[in-house]
C-alpha positions, 0 to 999 in steps of 0.5 A, spaced: 307 199 205 309 199 198 306 204 192 309 206 186 315 211 185 313 218 183 318 217 177 314 211 174 309 217 173 314 220 169 316 214 165 309 212 163 309 219 160 316 218 156 314 211 154 308 214 151 310 219 148 335 272 156 337 278 159 341 276 165 347 274 166 348 267 166 353 262 171 354 255 169 358 251 174 360 244 172 362 238 176 362 241 183 362 235 188 360 236 196 367 231 197 370 237 201 365 240 205 362 239 211 357 232 212 353 231 218 349 225 219 342 225 221 338 221 226 330 221 225 325 222 230 318 219 228 312 224 230 306 221 232 300 223 228 294 218 226 297 214 221 290 212 218 290 218 214 297 217 210 298 212 206 304 215 201 306 222 205 309 225 199 310 233 201 309 237 206 307 244 206 307 249 212 304 256 212 304 260 220 301 255 224 298 250 219 302 244 216 298 241 210 301 233 208 300 231 201 298 224 200 300 222 193 296 216 194 290 217 198 284 213 198 279 218 199 283 225 200 289 228 198 291 233 203 291 233 211 291 239 215 295 239 221 296 244 227 304 246 227 308 244 229 304 240 234 302 236 228 295 235 231 290 233 226 285 238 224 282 236 217 282 232 211 281 235 204 282 235 196 277 228 194 279 223 190 274 222 184 272 224 177 267 228 179 267 236 177 269 238 183 274 232 185 281 231 183 283 225 178 291 225 180 293 229 185 301 231 184 302 237 188 299 242 193 301 249 195 299 254 200 296 261 196 296 265 202 294 264 209 289 258 210 288 258 202 291 252 199 291 250 191 292 242 189 294 241 182 291 235 178 295 232 173 291 229 169 285 234 170 289 239 168 286 243 173 288 246 180 283 246 186 283 252 190 281 251 197 279 256 203 279 255 211 285 250 211 286 252 219 284 251 226 277 252 228 275 251 220 273 247 215 276 247 208 271 248 202 273 248 195 273 256 193 274 254 185 277 250 180 282 253 175 281 249 169 288 249 164 287 250 157 289 243 153 295 246 150 298 245 157 300 238 157 299 234 163 302 239 169 306 235 174 308 241 178 306 249 180 308 255 184 304 261 184 308 268 181 307 275 185 302 277 180 297 271 181 299 268 175 301 260 176 307 257 173 308 250 170 313 245 166 312 245 159 312 239 157 311 240 149 318 242 149 317 248 146 320 252 152 321 250 159 315 253 162 308 255 161 305 262 164 298 261 166 293 266 168 289 265 174 282 263 169 287 258 167 289 261 160 296 259 157 299 267 157 306 265 154 312 260 155 318 262 157 325 260 157 328 255 153 331 248 157 338 248 157 341 242 155 348 241 152 345 238 146 340 243 143 339 239 137 335 234 141 330 239 141 328 239 134 328 231 133 325 229 140 322 235 144 317 232 148 321 227 151 327 232 152 322 236 156 320 230 160 327 227 161 328 234 164 322 234 169 324 239 175 321 240 182 320 248 183 321 253 188 320 260 189 324 265 194 320 267 200 320 275 196 318 272 190 324 274 186 328 268 184 325 261 182 329 255 183 329 248 179 332 241 180 331 236 175 328 229 177 333 226 172 340 227 173 343 233 177 341 240 175 340 246 179 337 252 175 335 258 178 331 265 174 330 271 176 322 273 177 318 275 173 323 275 167 324 268 166 327 269 159 334 266 161 336 261 168 341 266 171 345 260 175 346 253 171 349 248 176 351 241 173 353 237 179 356 230 179 350 226 176 350 230 170 344 232 165 338 228 165 340 222 160 336 218 155 335 215 149 330 214 144 327 208 141 325 207 134 318 208 136 320 216 138 319 215 146 325 217 151 328 211 155 331 215 162 338 213 163 343 215 168 341 217 174 335 219 179 336 226 181 332 230 186 326 229 190 324 235 192 327 243 194 325 248 198 328 255 198 329 260 204 331 267 205 339 265 204 339 257 203 337 253 197 335 245 200 335 240 195 333 232 197 338 229 192 338 221 190 344 220 185 342 212 184 343 210 177 338 207 173 343 200 171 343 199 179 336 200 180 335 194 175 339 190 179 335 191 185 329 187 188 323 191 187 320 188 193 326 191 198 327 198 195 326 203 199 323 209 196 326 216 197 333 220 197 337 220 203 342 226 202 340 233 203 344 239 199 345 245 201 347 252 197 347 259 198 342 263 193 348 264 188 348 256 187 354 255 191 354 248 195 355 249 203 354 243 206 350 236 206 347 232 211 345 225 210 339 222 213 338 215 217 333 213 211 330 215 205 325 221 205 321 223 199 319 231 201 322 236 206 320 242 210 326 246 213 324 250 219 330 255 220 327 259 226 326 252 229 332 248 227 328 243 224 327 239 218 320 235 217 321 230 212 316 224 210 318 217 209 314 213 204 316 206 207 314 207 214 307 206 218 308 213 221 311 217 215 313 224 219 320 224 221 323 230 224 331 232 224 335 237 229 339 241 224 342 245 231 
């Protein structure tokens, strides 16, 4: 089955449109570090529920798989780690209690989940996500119009939400629990600062990043969808990145067309990121756009097949290569298992042993 690559949502937008010590590391690679080749095992689930399993989130004994192209629902709950089906929720539609364009899902506590609706600029909060329960919409957090099409989110320790800022004024928007924009935080850490004055929205879209927060909620980690940049920020300060790591793929690259929109260049970067108590797990692609354009779209498999592992100071530790490209990951360090979503297959949930 083939559906549109998530990068296309970014391209569509592009074409339309410090108190802490900073540590910068450039040009680091994994060539001298251990590389482990992993073979996946497909996990039997009812494939009728999954069309494009983009993200997997786990909290306790419940796993939620986010379906980017769900025909009726965006989220499906399963028991964990057995992956027996429990329920579906997050109705696709244009009604006041429905989701127009889901872009991510996060657990907001035990049996409580938030689904981000990027086009609707809202977060649908559901309770009752678990065994013997029926998910129900608790409330909608509707964001102000000043917040431009949020594509990812995390909840902060004080109950506020953090979303990327695509205006170019800052890197993040802090949004309160009612959807009000409280403040903009941190600058986009690109080397050529003058671009922010001439093409701020294009820069912000090119620097689209995926977010993750440490379990103790003390640190935010971001990885760029284009290029090869990982940043870490101390929470709740968020004034300046504490770690700024530029890998072999460099910063997100783009050119500015005469009409003012940005045209992506360079390489595809990260697909997903997760942070544990001790490590950062980042799913990396690295395919250059010039090479992508030479491929037959009908044969292209979506996802990335390299997992980079860093310590919490941004130092590379080891890497893994998968037997297939995957779109989303969840690492269970206690079980020594990495769960991944393969959007190119009929059975889209795959497990890898890390032991």
